[in-house]
N, C-alpha and C positions, 0 to 999 in steps of 0.2 A: 788595707793591710789588717791582717789578723793581730789583735792585741790579746795579751796575757793578763788577766785581771784575777788578783788574789781576793779571796773571801774568807772571811773569818766568821763562822757562824756563831760566835759568842757564847753565852751562857749554855752549856751543855743540857741543863735541865729544862731549858725553855723552849720558845718556838723557833730560834734561829736555824738549827738544823732541819726541821720541817720545811721551812720557808725554802731554802736551798734545793732540798730534794724535790719538792713540788716543782720549782722554777726549771730544773733541768729535765724535766720530763718533755720539753720541747727542744729541737735541735737549736744550736747557737751560732751566732756569725763570729764570736770570739772564743779564746780558749778560757775557760773558768777553772780555777784551781782552787780547791777548798783547803784551807790550811787547818787541820782538824784530826781528830782521832778516827781511823777507819773503822774501828769497830763500833764506836757510836754511830757512824753514819749508817753502817749496815744494819744495827739493831733498830735505828728509828725509821729506816726505810721498810723494814719488816713489819713494824707496828702500824705503818700506814699503808701498807699493801703496795708499794711503789717498787718497780723495777729500778735496779741500780747496777752499773758496771763500774767499778773503781780501778783507775788507771794511775800507777805511781807517776808523779810529775819529774821529767828530765830536763832540766834548764838547758842541757846541750842539744837538744832536738828542736827541729823547726816547729814554730807555734802551729797548733792544730785545733780546730773548732771542735766543741763538743757535739757528738752525735746525742739523739734523744735518749735520755736514761744514762748518760755517760757523764763522769765526773773525774776529773784529774784531781789528785790529793798529794800534799805535802804533809805527812804525818807527825802528829804529836800525840803521846798517851795520856790519857785522861783516866781518872778512877772510875769505877763502877756508877753508873747514872741511871736513876729512876726519872722518867719524865715527870716534871713537875715538882721535883723535890730537890732543894738546894743542898749542895755538898761543899762545905767550904775547902776540903781538900782540892777541889777542881780549881781554885783561884789561879795558882801558879800556871796550870795549863791554859787558862783563858789568857793571861797575859803572854806566855811564851808563843801562843798563836798570834797574836798582835804583833811581837817582836820579829817573828819570821816574816811576816807580812811588811812591816816596815823596812826590814833590812832588805828584802827581795825586792822591794820599789826603789831603795836608794842604790842598790848595785846593778839594777837595770834588768833583773830576772822578769819582775812584773811592771806594767804600764801604770797600773792603778790598783788600789786596794778598796774593798768594800766590806764595812763592818757591819755584823748583826748585833743584836742587842745584848748588853752585858748586864749583870746585877751589881751595882756598886755595893749594896749593903753586904752581900755575902764576900766580896773581896776584902773589904775592911774588916769583916769578921774573922778572917783568915790572918789578920795581923799586917795587911798590906796597905798601906794609904793609896787611896784611889778616889779621886774625884770625878773622873769620867774619860771618855776617849778622848776628847779634845786636848784637855791640859796633858794627858798621857803622851800624845802624839807630839804636842809642842815641845815638851820636855826630851823626848826621845829623837827628835830632829833638831834639837838645839837652836830653835827659832825664839826670837824675844816677843813676838806678838802674833796672834792668829786671829781669824774672824769666823764667827759662826754665820753660815747663810743657808736658809732653808729655801727649797725651790720644788714649784710644782709647775704644771702647765700654764703658762701665761703670767706667772709672778715669781720673782726671786726676791727674798727679804733678808737682808743682812743686819746684824745687831751691833750698835755701839757699845752696848754692854751686855752682859749675859745674864748669870745667876747671881743677882744681887737683890737683897731687899729693897724695896721700893724708896724707902727713907734714906736709902745709901745713893740713889741713882744720880741725882743732880749733882752731888760732890764728885762722881766719876766722870761726868762730862767735862773734860779738860781739853784744852786747845791741842796739846801734844798728842793726847791718846786719840783723840777723834781725827785730827790730820793722818795719823798711822792707820788707823781704820780705813779712812777714805783711800789712801794710798794703796794698801792691800786689795780693796775692792775693785778699785779701777785696773790695777795691774793684772788680777786674775781674771777679770772679764775679758780683759784683752787677750792674754795668753790662753786661757783654758775654755773659753767661750767663743773666741774669734771676733770680738766687738772692738773696732778699732777705736771708737769715740763713744764709750757708754753714755746712755741719757740716765741720770741717777735722781730720783725724787728723795728729798731729805725731809724727814719728819722734825717738827719742833719737838721740844720737850714737854712744854707746857699746853694746858688747854688754848685753842685758838693761836698756837704759835707764840704765846706770851702777849698777844693784844698789845703790840707796841710797847712792851716793857710794863704794862700794868697787870700782867698775870705771871710775871717772872721775867728775869733779864738774859736768861741762858742763851736765848736765840741771838740776842744783840750783842752780848759779851763774848760768846764762845763759837756758837755754830756759824753765824754769818762770817766773822773774819776767817775762820777755817775755810769755809767754802770760797771766798775772795782769794784764798792764798794759792789756789790751784790754777793752773794755765787751762784756759778755756779750750786750747786746742786739744788737750788730753781728754775732756770729758765735759758733758753738759751737765751741770749741777743746778737743780731746780729746787728752790725753798729757801728758808725752811717753811713747811707747809703744815697746818693743822692735820692731824692724822685721821679726823673724821671727814676732811676734805680729799685728802690725798688718795684714800683707799676707794676711789670711784672710777668708773670707766673712763672719765673725761682725762684723767692723768695716767692711769695704769696703762691704758691701750698703746700709749706711745713711750713706755718706760722699759728700759732694760732691767733697772733694779730699784729696789726701795731699801734705804737706810733708816733703820729705825732706831730710836735712842735706848729703848730697853725691851726687854723680853716680850713682856705682855702688851707692849704697844703694836707690834708687828706680827707676832705669830698667830694670835686668834684669828686673824683675817686669813693668813695663809692656810690654815688648819681647816678653817671653814670652807675655803675654796677647794683644798686638795687633800683632805686627811685620807690616808690610805694610799695616796699617789703622789708623796712628797718624800723628798730626799734631804738629809741633813749633809752639807758639804763644807769641809774645812778649808778656808782660804789662808794663804800665807805660808804654806807649808812648801818643801822642796819636792813634795811628792802629791800625787793626787789621792783624796780619800774622801770617799761618800759613804753615807749610812741610812739605814732605815730611821723612821721618824717615831718609831713606837719602841715599847719595852719588852720584856722577856715573855709576859703573858704566860706565865707558869700553868694556868689552868687550862690552857688550850693546846698545851704540848701534847704531841702524839694522838692528838684527836681528830686530825684532818680538817679542822676548821679555821685554821689559821689563813689570813688573807696575805698572798703574796704580793699585792700591789705595790707596798712601799720598797721592797726589795727590788722588784723589777725596774721601779724608777731609779732607785740607786745605782743600780747596774748600768741602765741606759745612760744616766749623767756620766759614770765612770768611762764609759766607752766612747761617748761623744767627746769629753774633756781630753782624753788621752790621744784621740784623733786630731784635736785642734792643737795640743802642745806640741811645739817642735822640740 
């Protein structure tokens, strides 16, 4: 079945438009709809020397897979944009594109959304408080908790905490929040990845997973009780394991996902394994959202040197997840 996937290219001065235009030079199996300024897309295609046929998106028509060089679009106007040069006047445009993608996913026009990189600094410079895609989506979808998971071939890593100073991580690992993260991870592995009983490796927080309480008690006091509270019929939870042991083939070869306790515990391994071929996936939303795993790369905009690998991975995951979700 052909699915409709909305794509927001993100910051107009960055590589987001380039990546999408490069990607659609091949025929697609799904219908990809750019939520973007059509003049921006035309100008960037000209700068890159890429053929482009823009087709207005009609939600009342039957889904239609893109032909090579063809892109459906839902228009939003942006201010004049020079590749590589930020313009804070375009901050409302970036968010308006996101809003259209979210609304379209929620009302059934789109099966999933894929987001290109945005520049948080320029959005905040425009006087709009913005901490990132994940928090924005959580607020717009009115959910109390979301989980960040990055995925590449052969490895999925979800995070119990995200962008916290290291000194604050231990205090943030609490029973209620960790239980909620695990519940979301198990549920979404089931509904969006078709894994009936996921096998999840749980990292300890401390070196050697606390060494029986001699290097910290978070494993004993928080992580183990939370793991024990889950029904073994729903998921196989293994751990808490030392991270330097867990991230080896002995464990990973049989795992469906890893739950890391903090950002730099889990993501360096994933990015080493799959940088440029990884996607960021937001779990816990009523919609499917995937994203590239990199920034705006302003210096590469309109040069033709940007690597489409992460966008391709994000689109692949969005398509797979939309097919799995009933």
